[in-house]
C-alpha positions in Angstrom: -2.5 -14.3 -3.3 1.2 -14.9 -2.4 2.6 -13.4 0.8 6.1 -12.1 0.1 8.7 -10.7 2.4 11.2 -8.2 0.9 14.2 -7.3 3.0 15.6 -3.9 2.1 12.2 -2.9 0.8 12.7 0.8 1.6 15.8 1.0 -0.7 16.1 2.2 -4.3 15.4 -1.1 -5.8 13.3 -2.3 -2.9 10.7 0.4 -3.4 10.1 -0.4 -7.0 10.1 -4.1 -6.3 7.6 -3.8 -3.5 5.3 -1.6 -5.5 5.5 -3.9 -8.6 4.7 -7.0 -6.6 1.8 -5.3 -4.8 0.4 -4.2 -8.2 0.5 -7.8 -9.3 -1.8 -8.8 -6.4 0.8 -10.1 -4.0 0.7 -9.2 -0.3 4.1 -7.7 0.6 5.9 -7.2 3.9 9.0 -5.0 3.8 11.6 -5.5 6.5 14.2 -2.7 6.7 16.0 -0.7 9.3 13.3 2.0 9.3 9.7 2.4 8.2 9.6 4.5 5.0 7.1 7.1 4.0 7.8 6.5 0.3 4.6 6.4 -1.7 5.7 3.2 -3.4 5.3 1.4 -0.1 1.8 2.6 0.6 0.2 -0.8 -0.2 2.8 -2.8 1.8 3.1 -3.7 5.4 6.4 -2.5 6.9 8.4 -3.6 10.0 11.5 -1.8 11.2 14.1 -4.4 12.3 17.8 -4.9 12.6 18.3 -7.7 10.1 21.8 -8.6 11.4 20.1 -9.8 14.6 19.6 -13.4 13.5 17.2 -14.4 16.3 15.0 -11.4 15.8 15.0 -11.9 12.1 14.1 -15.5 12.3 11.3 -14.7 14.7 10.0 -12.0 12.3 10.1 -14.3 9.4 8.3 -17.1 11.3 5.6 -14.6 12.3 5.3 -13.4 8.7 3.9 -16.7 7.5 5.2 -15.9 4.1 5.2 -18.0 0.9 8.3 -16.4 -0.5 11.3 -14.2 0.5 13.4 -11.8 -1.6 16.6 -10.7 0.1 17.8 -7.3 -1.0 19.1 -5.7 2.2 22.8 -4.9 2.0 25.3 -2.1 1.8 24.6 -1.6 -1.9 27.5 0.4 -3.4 31.2 -0.7 -3.7 33.6 1.4 -1.6 30.7 3.3 0.1 32.1 2.1 3.5 35.3 0.6 4.7 35.9 -2.8 3.1 35.7 -4.8 6.3 32.4 -3.1 7.1 30.9 -4.0 3.7 32.0 -7.6 3.9 31.0 -8.1 7.5 27.6 -6.4 7.1 26.6 -8.1 3.9 27.8 -11.5 4.9 26.0 -11.2 8.3 22.8 -10.1 6.6 22.9 -13.0 4.2 23.3 -15.6 6.9 20.7 -14.0 9.2 18.0 -13.5 6.6 18.5 -16.6 4.4 19.1 -18.8 7.4 16.1 -17.3 9.1 14.0 -18.0 6.0 15.0 -21.6 6.2 14.2 -21.8 9.9 10.8 -20.3 9.2 10.1 -22.8 6.5 9.5 -20.3 3.7 9.1 -22.3 0.6 10.7 -20.0 -2.0 13.8 -18.0 -1.2 15.4 -15.5 -3.6 18.6 -13.6 -3.0 20.0 -10.5 -4.9 23.6 -10.8 -5.9 25.5 -8.5 -8.3 27.3 -8.6 -11.6 30.4 -7.4 -9.7 31.1 -10.9 -8.6 32.7 -11.3 -12.0 35.5 -8.9 -11.0 35.4 -6.4 -13.9 37.3 -3.2 -13.1 40.3 -5.0 -11.6 43.7 -4.2 -13.2 44.3 -6.6 -16.1 40.8 -8.1 -16.0 39.7 -9.9 -19.1 36.8 -12.3 -19.4 36.9 -15.6 -21.2 34.2 -14.4 -23.6 31.6 -11.7 -24.2 28.8 -11.2 -23.6 29.1 -12.3 -19.9 26.7 -14.8 -18.7 26.0 -17.1 -15.7 28.8 -19.4 -16.7 31.4 -16.7 -16.6 33.8 -17.3 -13.7 33.4 -15.2 -10.5 36.6 -13.3 -9.7 35.6 -10.6 -7.2 38.3 -8.0 -6.4 36.7 -5.8 -3.8 34.7 -6.4 -0.6 31.3 -5.7 -2.2 31.8 -8.2 -5.0 33.2 -10.7 -2.5 30.2 -10.2 -0.2 27.8 -10.8 -3.1 29.7 -14.0 -4.0 29.2 -15.1 -0.4 25.5 -14.5 -0.8 25.5 -16.9 -3.7 27.6 -19.4 -1.8 25.2 -19.1 1.2 22.3 -19.9 -1.1 24.2 -22.9 -2.5 25.0 -24.1 1.1 21.3 -23.8 2.2 20.1 -25.6 -0.9 22.4 -28.5 -0.1 20.8 -28.6 3.4 17.2 -28.3 2.4 15.9 -29.9 -0.8 12.3 -29.1 0.2 12.9 -25.3 -0.3 13.3 -23.7 -3.7 16.2 -21.2 -4.0 17.3 -18.8 -6.7 19.8 -15.9 -7.1 19.5 -13.0 -9.4 22.2 -10.4 -10.4 20.5 -7.1 -11.3 22.6 -4.8 -13.4 23.0 -1.1 -12.6 19.6 -0.3 -11.3 17.8 2.8 -12.6 14.7 3.8 -10.6 11.8 5.4 -12.5 12.4 8.9 -11.2 16.0 8.8 -12.3 15.0 8.8 -16.0 13.8 12.4 -15.4 17.0 13.6 -13.9 17.1 12.5 -10.3 20.7 11.5 -9.5 21.6 7.8 -9.7 23.3 5.9 -6.8 26.7 7.2 -8.2 25.6 10.8 -7.8 25.3 11.7 -11.5 22.3 11.5 -13.8 21.5 8.9 -16.5 21.9 11.7 -19.1 25.4 12.3 -17.8 26.2 8.6 -17.9 25.3 8.7 -21.6 27.1 11.9 -22.4 30.3 10.8 -20.7 31.2 7.1 -21.4 33.8 7.2 -18.6 30.9 7.2 -16.1 29.3 4.0 -17.3 32.5 2.2 -18.4 33.3 0.9 -14.8 30.1 -1.1 -15.0 30.7 -2.1 -18.6 27.7 0.0 -19.6 25.2 -2.4 -17.9 21.8 -1.2 -16.5 18.3 -2.3 -15.8 15.1 -0.5 -15.0 13.9 -1.2 -11.5 10.4 -2.0 -12.8 11.8 -4.6 -15.0 13.4 -6.2 -11.9 10.0 -6.3 -10.4 8.6 -8.0 -13.5 11.5 -10.5 -13.3 11.0 -11.4 -9.7 7.2 -11.9 -10.2 8.0 -14.2 -13.1 10.7 -16.0 -11.2 8.6 -16.7 -8.1 5.8 -18.2 -10.2 8.3 -20.4 -12.0 10.4 -21.6 -9.0 8.4 -24.7 -8.2 9.4 -26.1 -11.6 13.0 -24.8 -11.6 15.9 -27.2 -11.0 18.4 -26.4 -8.2 19.4 -23.0 -7.0 19.5 -21.2 -10.4 21.3 -17.9 -10.9 20.1 -15.3 -13.4 21.5 -12.0 -14.8 18.8 -9.4 -15.0 19.6 -6.6 -17.4 18.4 -4.5 -20.2 18.5 -5.7 -23.8 20.9 -2.9 -24.8 23.9 -1.1 -23.3 23.8 2.3 -21.6 25.8 3.8 -24.4 25.3 5.7 -27.7 28.2 3.8 -29.4 28.5 0.1 -30.0 30.4 -1.7 -27.3 32.6 -3.2 -30.0 34.0 0.4 -30.2 33.7 1.5 -26.6 35.0 -1.5 -24.5 38.5 -1.6 -26.1 39.0 2.0 -24.9 38.3 1.1 -21.3 39.2 -2.6 -21.0 42.7 -3.0 -22.6 43.1 -6.1 -24.6 39.3 -6.7 -25.2 39.3 -5.8 -28.9 38.8 -9.3 -30.2 36.4 -10.2 -27.3 34.3 -7.2 -27.9 34.1 -7.5 -31.7 30.7 -9.3 -31.6 29.0 -6.6 -29.5 27.8 -4.6 -32.4 24.8 -2.3 -32.6 23.1 -1.9 -29.2 24.3 -5.3 -27.8 25.0 -5.3 -24.1 28.0 -6.8 -22.3 25.8 -9.0 -20.1 23.4 -11.6 -21.5 19.9 -12.2 -20.1 19.4 -15.2 -22.4 19.1 -17.6 -19.5 16.1 -15.8 -18.0 14.5 -15.8 -21.5 15.1 -19.5 -22.0 14.1 -20.8 -18.5 11.5 -18.2 -17.5 10.3 -16.6 -20.7 11.2 -13.2 -19.3 12.5 -10.3 -21.3 13.0 -6.7 -20.1 10.4 -4.2 -21.3 12.3 -0.9 -21.0 15.3 0.8 -22.5 17.0 4.1 -22.0 15.8 4.9 -25.5 12.2 4.8 -24.5 12.4 5.9 -20.8 14.9 8.8 -20.7 13.2 12.2 -20.3 15.2 14.6 -22.6 16.6 17.7 -21.0 14.6 20.8 -21.6 16.5 23.2 -24.0 18.2 26.1 -22.2 16.4 29.4 -22.5 18.1 32.1 -24.5 19.5 35.0 -22.5 19.1 38.6 -23.4 22.5 38.6 -24.9 22.2 35.3 -26.8 19.8 35.3 -29.7 17.8 38.3 -28.5 16.6 40.8 -31.1 19.0 43.7 -31.6 
């Protein structure tokens, strides 16, 4: 049995991640600001802690006697707080948690980053190629993307300091929790169905997404493989298709000016973000798609004046 610490375990992704790891036989400790009554955390130990307090965090991680750590805790939505607050909080959390894990001697350390480090959504943004992958150049344009780039740089820094600890970074695409397939609002306040019905809602994320349970599958696979992985590898974690009913070869040029030629190869259901590296190095593939998981809306009932017998 592997003992795993998950920071931010009470969050949207954290709950599914903790539950998925527990189901796979791991012993999981969630560190978050508050203890949660969410049923997904029923099989996990929870500790309420201010993770920006570096000394308290280091002490908690030392006491945990963990084999691995997955760092999720962050302000998780761009522009959901003032820019200086997002940058300061996420950078402080990264240094406190990841540095604390090193001080505690935890052997496998994984940090969650974000596809937003690539800078899509900025005026005039165009990538060198599509689909985007781990070799695409980071060009963050807001504090959230910059804070996640700092997370990645913090991992690289610590990796240079400690070659006896295995590090990795993953960039989960737009996370959809299991309950959101049935109509619970996503983190942007609208439903998955609405994101499909109105492409303008998914376009800012380039139509990327991933089921939270697939992220749990990925992290379990990653942790098992880390002893054999070189360096501090970075992985995109996304679905095999786009969150769209039309091919991105048609959609992206409408929302990313100048991308016609770059998008031409994204035919059929192809996504804008490649998860080929995870398949190549880990043998991991996502198991879920909006086509299999989305719960259709119930048809509206007829009213007395619509379709009722005369």
